[in-house]
Structures are given as structure tokens and as C-alpha cells.
BAMAR-115347 format. One line per field, with one value per atom (N, C-alpha, C, CB): atom name; residue number from 0; x, y, z. Coordinates in Angstrom, 1 decimal. Glycine has a CB too. Example, Ala and Ser with C-alpha at 12.3 -4.5 7.8 and 13.67 -1.06 7.14 Angstrom:
2
site = N, CA, C, CB, N, CA, C, CB
pos = 0, 0, 0, 0, 1, 1, 1, 1
east = 13.2, 12.3, 13.2, 11.3, 12.8, 13.7, 12.9, 14.1
north = -5.7, -4.5, -3.3, -4.5, -2.2, -1.1, 0.0, -0.6
up = 7.8, 7.8, 7.8, 9.0, 7.1, 7.1, 7.9, 5.7
***
This chain:
99
site = N, CA, C, CB, N, CA, C, CB, N, CA, C, CB, N, CA, C, CB, N, CA, C, CB, N, CA, C, CB, N, CA, C, CB, N, CA, C, CB, N, CA, C, CB, N, CA, C, CB, N, CA, C, CB, N, CA, C, CB, N, CA, C, CB, N, CA, C, CB, N, CA, C, CB, N, CA, C, CB, N, CA, C, CB, N, CA, C, CB, N, CA, C, CB, N, CA, C, CB, N, CA, C, CB, N, CA, C, CB, N, CA, C, CB, N, CA, C, CB, N, CA, C, CB, N, CA, C, CB, N, CA, C, CB, N, CA, C, CB, N, CA, C, CB, N, CA, C, CB, N, CA, C, CB, N, CA, C, CB, N, CA, C, CB, N, CA, C, CB, N, CA, C, CB, N, CA, C, CB, N, CA, C, CB, N, CA, C, CB, N, CA, C, CB, N, CA, C, CB, N, CA, C, CB, N, CA, C, CB, N, CA, C, CB, N, CA, C, CB, N, CA, C, CB, N, CA, C, CB, N, CA, C, CB, N, CA, C, CB, N, CA, C, CB, N, CA, C, CB, N, CA, C, CB, N, CA, C, CB, N, CA, C, CB, N, CA, C, CB, N, CA, C, CB, N, CA, C, CB, N, CA, C, CB, N, CA, C, CB, N, CA, C, CB, N, CA, C, CB, N, CA, C, CB, N, CA, C, CB, N, CA, C, CB, N, CA, C, CB, N, CA, C, CB, N, CA, C, CB, N, CA, C, CB, N, CA, C, CB, N, CA, C, CB, N, CA, C, CB, N, CA, C, CB, N, CA, C, CB, N, CA, C, CB, N, CA, C, CB, N, CA, C, CB, N, CA, C, CB, N, CA, C, CB, N, CA, C, CB, N, CA, C, CB, N, CA, C, CB, N, CA, C, CB, N, CA, C, CB, N, CA, C, CB, N, CA, C, CB, N, CA, C, CB, N, CA, C, CB, N, CA, C, CB, N, CA, C, CB, N, CA, C, CB, N, CA, C, CB, N, CA, C, CB, N, CA, C, CB, N, CA, C, CB, N, CA, C, CB, N, CA, C, CB, N, CA, C, CB, N, CA, C, CB, N, CA, C, CB, N, CA, C, CB
pos = 0, 0, 0, 0, 1, 1, 1, 1, 2, 2, 2, 2, 3, 3, 3, 3, 4, 4, 4, 4, 5, 5, 5, 5, 6, 6, 6, 6, 7, 7, 7, 7, 8, 8, 8, 8, 9, 9, 9, 9, 10, 10, 10, 10, 11, 11, 11, 11, 12, 12, 12, 12, 13, 13, 13, 13, 14, 14, 14, 14, 15, 15, 15, 15, 16, 16, 16, 16, 17, 17, 17, 17, 18, 18, 18, 18, 19, 19, 19, 19, 20, 20, 20, 20, 21, 21, 21, 21, 22, 22, 22, 22, 23, 23, 23, 23, 24, 24, 24, 24, 25, 25, 25, 25, 26, 26, 26, 26, 27, 27, 27, 27, 28, 28, 28, 28, 29, 29, 29, 29, 30, 30, 30, 30, 31, 31, 31, 31, 32, 32, 32, 32, 33, 33, 33, 33, 34, 34, 34, 34, 35, 35, 35, 35, 36, 36, 36, 36, 37, 37, 37, 37, 38, 38, 38, 38, 39, 39, 39, 39, 40, 40, 40, 40, 41, 41, 41, 41, 42, 42, 42, 42, 43, 43, 43, 43, 44, 44, 44, 44, 45, 45, 45, 45, 46, 46, 46, 46, 47, 47, 47, 47, 48, 48, 48, 48, 49, 49, 49, 49, 50, 50, 50, 50, 51, 51, 51, 51, 52, 52, 52, 52, 53, 53, 53, 53, 54, 54, 54, 54, 55, 55, 55, 55, 56, 56, 56, 56, 57, 57, 57, 57, 58, 58, 58, 58, 59, 59, 59, 59, 60, 60, 60, 60, 61, 61, 61, 61, 62, 62, 62, 62, 63, 63, 63, 63, 64, 64, 64, 64, 65, 65, 65, 65, 66, 66, 66, 66, 67, 67, 67, 67, 68, 68, 68, 68, 69, 69, 69, 69, 70, 70, 70, 70, 71, 71, 71, 71, 72, 72, 72, 72, 73, 73, 73, 73, 74, 74, 74, 74, 75, 75, 75, 75, 76, 76, 76, 76, 77, 77, 77, 77, 78, 78, 78, 78, 79, 79, 79, 79, 80, 80, 80, 80, 81, 81, 81, 81, 82, 82, 82, 82, 83, 83, 83, 83, 84, 84, 84, 84, 85, 85, 85, 85, 86, 86, 86, 86, 87, 87, 87, 87, 88, 88, 88, 88, 89, 89, 89, 89, 90, 90, 90, 90, 91, 91, 91, 91, 92, 92, 92, 92, 93, 93, 93, 93, 94, 94, 94, 94, 95, 95, 95, 95, 96, 96, 96, 96, 97, 97, 97, 97, 98, 98, 98, 98
east = -52.2, -52.1, -51.6, -53.4, -51.9, -51.4, -49.9, -52.1, -49.3, -47.8, -47.2, -47.4, -47.8, -47.2, -47.3, -47.9, -48.4, -48.6, -47.6, -50.0, -47.3, -46.3, -44.9, -46.3, -44.6, -43.3, -43.1, -43.0, -44.2, -44.3, -44.0, -45.6, -44.7, -44.6, -43.2, -45.6, -42.7, -41.3, -40.3, -41.0, -40.4, -39.5, -39.7, -39.8, -40.9, -41.2, -40.5, -42.7, -40.6, -40.0, -38.5, -40.5, -37.9, -36.5, -36.0, -36.0, -36.7, -36.3, -36.4, -37.1, -37.5, -37.7, -36.6, -39.1, -36.2, -35.1, -33.8, -34.9, -33.6, -32.4, -32.4, -32.4, -33.6, -33.7, -33.4, -35.1, -34.0, -33.7, -32.2, -34.5, -31.6, -30.2, -29.3, -29.7, -29.7, -28.9, -29.1, -29.4, -30.3, -30.6, -29.8, -32.1, -29.7, -28.9, -27.4, -29.1, -26.9, -25.5, -25.3, -25.2, -26.3, -26.2, -26.1, -27.4, -26.9, -26.9, -25.5, -28.0, -24.9, -23.6, -22.5, -23.2, -22.6, -21.7, -21.8, -21.9, -23.0, -23.2, -22.7, -24.7, -22.9, -22.4, -20.9, -23.0, -20.3, -18.8, -18.3, -18.4, -19.0, -18.5, -18.6, -19.4, -19.7, -19.9, -18.8, -21.2, -18.4, -17.3, -16.0, -17.2, -15.8, -14.5, -14.5, -14.4, -15.6, -15.6, -15.4, -17.0, -16.0, -15.8, -14.4, -16.7, -13.8, -12.3, -11.5, -11.9, -11.8, -11.0, -11.1, -11.4, -12.3, -12.6, -11.8, -14.1, -11.8, -11.0, -9.5, -11.3, -9.0, -7.6, -7.3, -7.2, -8.2, -8.0, -7.9, -9.1, -8.9, -8.9, -7.6, -10.1, -7.2, -6.0, -4.8, -5.8, -4.7, -3.6, -3.6, -3.6, -4.8, -4.9, -4.5, -6.3, -4.8, -4.4, -2.9, -5.1, -2.3, -0.9, -0.2, -0.5, -0.7, -0.1, -0.2, -0.9, -1.3, -1.5, -0.5, -2.9, -0.4, 0.6, 2.0, 0.5, 2.3, 3.7, 3.9, 3.9, 2.9, 3.1, 3.3, 1.9, 2.5, 2.7, 4.0, 1.6, 4.5, 5.8, 6.9, 6.1, 6.8, 7.8, 7.7, 7.5, 6.5, 6.4, 7.0, 4.9, 6.8, 7.4, 8.9, 6.9, 9.5, 10.9, 11.4, 11.3, 10.7, 11.1, 11.1, 10.2, 10.1, 10.0, 11.2, 8.7, 11.5, 12.6, 13.9, 12.8, 14.1, 15.3, 15.4, 15.3, 14.2, 14.2, 14.6, 12.8, 14.0, 14.3, 15.8, 13.5, 16.4, 17.8, 18.6, 18.2, 18.2, 19.0, 18.9, 18.4, 17.8, 17.7, 18.5, 16.2, 18.5, 19.3, 20.8, 19.0, 21.2, 22.5, 23.0, 22.8, 22.1, 22.4, 22.5, 21.3, 21.6, 21.6, 22.9, 20.4, 23.3, 24.6, 25.8, 24.7, 25.7, 26.8, 26.9, 26.7, 25.8, 25.8, 26.3, 24.4, 25.8, 26.3, 27.8, 25.6, 28.3, 29.7, 30.5, 30.0, 30.0, 30.7, 30.7, 30.0, 29.6, 29.5, 30.5, 28.1, 30.6, 31.6, 33.0, 31.3, 33.2, 34.6, 35.0, 34.6, 34.1, 34.4, 34.6, 33.2, 33.8, 34.0, 35.4, 32.9, 35.7, 37.0, 38.1, 37.1, 37.9, 39.0, 39.2, 38.6, 38.2, 38.4, 38.9, 37.0, 38.6, 39.2, 40.7, 38.4, 41.0, 42.4, 43.2, 42.5, 42.6, 43.3, 43.5, 42.4, 42.6, 42.8, 43.9, 41.5, 44.0, 45.0, 46.4, 44.8, 46.4, 47.7, 48.1, 47.6, 47.1, 47.4, 47.8, 46.2, 47.2, 47.6, 49.0, 46.5, 49.3, 50.6, 51.7, 50.6, 51.5, 52.5, 52.7, 52.2, 51.8, 52.0, 52.9, 50.7
north = 4.4, 5.3, 6.7, 5.5, 6.9, 8.2, 8.2, 8.3, 7.0, 6.9, 7.1, 5.6, 6.5, 6.6, 8.1, 5.7, 8.7, 10.1, 11.0, 10.6, 10.7, 11.5, 11.3, 11.2, 10.1, 9.8, 10.5, 8.3, 10.5, 11.2, 12.7, 11.0, 13.3, 14.7, 15.0, 15.2, 14.2, 14.3, 14.3, 13.2, 13.3, 13.2, 14.4, 11.9, 14.8, 16.0, 17.2, 16.2, 17.4, 18.6, 18.5, 18.6, 17.3, 17.2, 17.5, 15.8, 16.9, 17.2, 18.7, 16.3, 19.3, 20.7, 21.5, 21.2, 21.2, 21.9, 21.7, 21.4, 20.5, 20.2, 21.0, 18.7, 21.1, 21.9, 23.4, 21.8, 23.9, 25.3, 25.5, 25.6, 24.6, 24.7, 24.7, 23.6, 23.8, 23.7, 24.9, 22.5, 25.5, 26.7, 27.9, 27.1, 28.0, 29.0, 28.9, 29.1, 27.6, 27.3, 27.7, 25.9, 27.4, 27.7, 29.2, 27.1, 30.0, 31.4, 31.9, 32.0, 31.4, 31.8, 31.5, 31.1, 30.3, 29.9, 30.7, 28.4, 31.0, 31.8, 33.2, 31.9, 33.8, 35.1, 35.1, 35.6, 34.1, 34.0, 33.8, 32.8, 33.0, 32.8, 34.1, 31.7, 34.9, 36.2, 37.1, 36.8, 37.1, 38.0, 37.6, 37.9, 36.3, 35.7, 36.1, 34.2, 35.9, 36.2, 37.7, 35.8, 38.5, 40.0, 40.3, 40.7, 39.7, 39.9, 39.5, 39.2, 38.4, 37.9, 38.8, 36.5, 39.3, 40.3, 41.6, 40.6, 42.1, 43.3, 43.0, 43.7, 41.9, 41.6, 41.5, 40.3, 40.8, 40.7, 42.1, 39.8, 42.9, 44.3, 45.0, 45.0, 44.9, 45.6, 45.1, 45.4, 43.8, 43.2, 43.7, 41.7, 43.8, 44.3, 45.7, 44.1, 46.5, 47.9, 48.0, 48.7, 47.2, 47.3, 46.8, 46.3, 45.8, 45.3, 46.4, 44.1, 47.1, 48.2, 49.3, 48.7, 49.6, 50.7, 50.3, 51.0, 49.0, 48.5, 48.6, 47.1, 48.1, 48.2, 49.6, 47.5, 50.5, 51.9, 52.4, 52.8, 52.1, 52.5, 51.9, 52.1, 50.7, 50.1, 50.7, 48.5, 51.0, 51.7, 53.1, 51.8, 53.8, 55.1, 55.0, 55.8, 53.9, 53.7, 53.4, 52.6, 52.6, 52.3, 53.5, 51.2, 54.3, 55.6, 56.5, 56.3, 56.6, 57.4, 56.9, 57.4, 55.6, 55.0, 55.3, 53.4, 55.2, 55.6, 57.0, 55.2, 57.9, 59.3, 59.6, 60.1, 58.9, 59.1, 58.6, 58.4, 57.5, 56.9, 57.9, 55.6, 58.5, 59.5, 60.7, 59.9, 61.2, 62.4, 62.0, 62.8, 60.8, 60.4, 60.4, 59.0, 59.8, 59.7, 61.1, 58.9, 62.0, 63.4, 64.1, 64.2, 63.9, 64.5, 63.9, 64.3, 62.6, 62.0, 62.5, 60.4, 62.6, 63.2, 64.6, 63.1, 65.4, 66.8, 66.9, 67.6, 66.0, 66.0, 65.6, 65.0, 64.5, 64.1, 65.2, 62.8, 65.9, 67.0, 68.1, 67.6, 68.5, 69.5, 69.0, 69.9, 67.7, 67.2, 67.2, 65.7, 66.8, 66.8, 68.2, 66.2, 69.2, 70.6, 71.1, 71.5, 70.8, 71.2, 70.5, 70.9, 69.2, 68.5, 69.0, 67.0, 69.4, 69.9, 71.3, 69.9, 72.1, 73.5, 73.3, 74.4, 72.4, 72.2, 71.7, 71.2, 70.8, 70.3, 71.4, 69.1, 72.3, 73.4, 74.3, 74.2, 74.6, 75.4, 74.8, 75.6, 73.4, 72.7, 72.8, 71.2, 72.7, 72.8, 74.2, 72.4, 75.2, 76.6, 76.9, 77.6, 76.4, 76.6, 76.0, 76.2, 74.9, 74.2, 74.8, 72.7, 75.6, 76.2, 77.4, 76.6
up = 26.2, 25.1, 25.7, 24.4, 26.9, 27.6, 27.7, 28.9, 28.0, 28.2, 26.8, 28.8, 25.8, 24.4, 24.0, 23.4, 24.3, 23.9, 24.6, 24.2, 25.9, 26.6, 26.0, 28.1, 25.7, 25.0, 23.7, 24.8, 23.0, 21.7, 21.9, 20.9, 22.9, 23.1, 23.6, 24.2, 24.5, 25.0, 23.8, 26.0, 23.0, 21.8, 20.9, 21.0, 20.7, 19.8, 20.4, 19.6, 21.7, 22.3, 22.2, 23.8, 22.5, 22.4, 21.0, 22.8, 20.0, 18.6, 18.2, 17.6, 18.7, 18.4, 19.0, 18.9, 20.3, 20.9, 20.1, 22.4, 19.7, 18.9, 17.6, 18.5, 16.9, 15.7, 16.0, 15.1, 17.1, 17.5, 17.8, 18.7, 18.5, 18.8, 17.5, 19.7, 16.6, 15.3, 14.5, 14.5, 14.5, 13.7, 14.3, 13.7, 15.6, 16.2, 15.8, 17.7, 15.9, 15.5, 14.1, 15.8, 13.2, 11.8, 11.6, 11.0, 12.3, 12.2, 12.6, 13.1, 13.7, 14.1, 13.1, 15.5, 12.5, 11.5, 10.3, 11.2, 9.9, 8.7, 8.9, 8.3, 10.1, 10.5, 10.5, 11.8, 11.1, 11.1, 9.7, 12.0, 8.9, 7.5, 6.7, 6.8, 6.9, 6.2, 6.6, 6.6, 7.9, 8.4, 7.8, 10.0, 7.7, 7.1, 5.6, 7.3, 4.9, 3.5, 3.3, 2.9, 4.1, 4.0, 4.3, 5.0, 5.3, 5.6, 4.4, 6.8, 3.8, 2.6, 1.4, 2.3, 1.2, 0.1, 0.4, 0.0, 1.6, 1.9, 1.7, 3.4, 2.1, 1.9, 0.4, 2.7, -0.3, -1.7, -2.4, -2.4, -2.1, -2.6, -2.3, -2.1, -1.0, -0.6, -1.4, 0.9, -1.6, -2.3, -3.8, -2.3, -4.4, -5.8, -5.9, -6.3, -4.9, -4.9, -4.7, -3.7, -3.8, -3.7, -4.9, -2.5, -5.6, -6.9, -7.9, -7.3, -8.0, -9.0, -8.7, -9.0, -7.4, -7.0, -7.4, -5.5, -7.1, -7.4, -8.9, -6.9, -9.7, -11.2, -11.7, -11.9, -11.1, -11.5, -11.1, -10.8, -10.0, -9.5, -10.5, -8.1, -10.8, -11.7, -13.1, -11.8, -13.6, -14.9, -14.9, -15.3, -13.8, -13.6, -13.6, -12.3, -12.9, -12.9, -14.3, -11.9, -15.0, -16.4, -17.3, -17.0, -17.1, -17.8, -17.5, -17.6, -16.2, -15.8, -16.4, -14.3, -16.5, -17.1, -18.5, -16.9, -19.2, -20.7, -20.9, -21.3, -20.0, -20.1, -19.9, -19.1, -18.9, -18.6, -19.8, -17.3, -20.4, -21.5, -22.7, -22.0, -22.9, -24.0, -23.7, -24.2, -22.5, -22.1, -22.2, -20.7, -21.8, -22.0, -23.4, -21.3, -24.3, -25.7, -26.3, -26.5, -25.9, -26.4, -26.0, -25.9, -24.7, -24.2, -25.0, -22.7, -25.2, -25.9, -27.3, -25.9, -28.0, -29.3, -29.4, -29.9, -28.4, -28.3, -28.1, -27.2, -27.2, -26.9, -28.1, -25.7, -28.8, -30.0, -31.1, -30.6, -31.2, -32.2, -31.8, -32.3, -30.5, -30.1, -30.3, -28.6, -30.0, -30.1, -31.6, -29.6, -32.5, -33.9, -34.4, -34.7, -33.9, -34.3, -33.8, -33.8, -32.6, -32.1, -32.8, -30.6, -33.1, -33.8, -35.2, -33.9, -35.9, -37.3, -37.3, -38.0, -36.3, -36.2, -35.8, -35.2, -34.9, -34.5, -35.7, -33.4, -36.5, -37.7, -38.7, -38.3, -38.9, -39.9, -39.4, -40.1, -38.0, -37.5, -37.7, -36.0, -37.6, -37.8, -39.3, -37.4, -40.2, -41.6, -42.0, -42.5, -41.4, -41.7, -41.1, -41.1, -40.0, -39.4, -40.2, -37.9, -40.8, -41.5, -42.9, -41.7, -43.4, -44.7, -44.6, -45.3
***
């Protein structure tokens, strides 16, 4: 019975060492996983910030384009009004000169 008891203790010790080793490996893996998850979260947040900045930049560009279009239309309308005013005054001068 003494030999069986020693084998049992030996096996128990080996299994306990195996459990301890596996628990340490698990802790390392969990720590590495946590670091990886944290890194992925940071990258995700950075990408979302970049996307938001890009969207804002594009919206500002679209707003600038709309403003330029309105300014162009206003200038065109002003030019057309001046051209029509000059055209009608030139036409009255021509009519007066022919009389």
C-alpha cells in the first residue's frame, strides 16, 4: 500500500504542477488578449475619429461649393441686370439719335 500511496502522491503532484502551469499560461493568454482587445478598441476609436473628421471636411467642402454657386449666381444676375440696363439705355440713345 505504501507504493500505491507514493504513486498516488506522485501523480497528484504532477497533476497539480500541470494545473499550476496551465493557470499561468491562461493568465498570460488573458493578459495578451486584453492587450490585443485594448489595441483593437483604440484603433477602432481612432478610425471613427478619422471618419468623423473626413465627413466634416467633406461637408465643409460641399458647403463651400454651395456658397460659391450662390455667389456665382448672384454675380451672374448682377451682370445680367447691368447688361440689360446698359442695353436699354443704348437702345434709347439710338432711338433718340435717329429722330
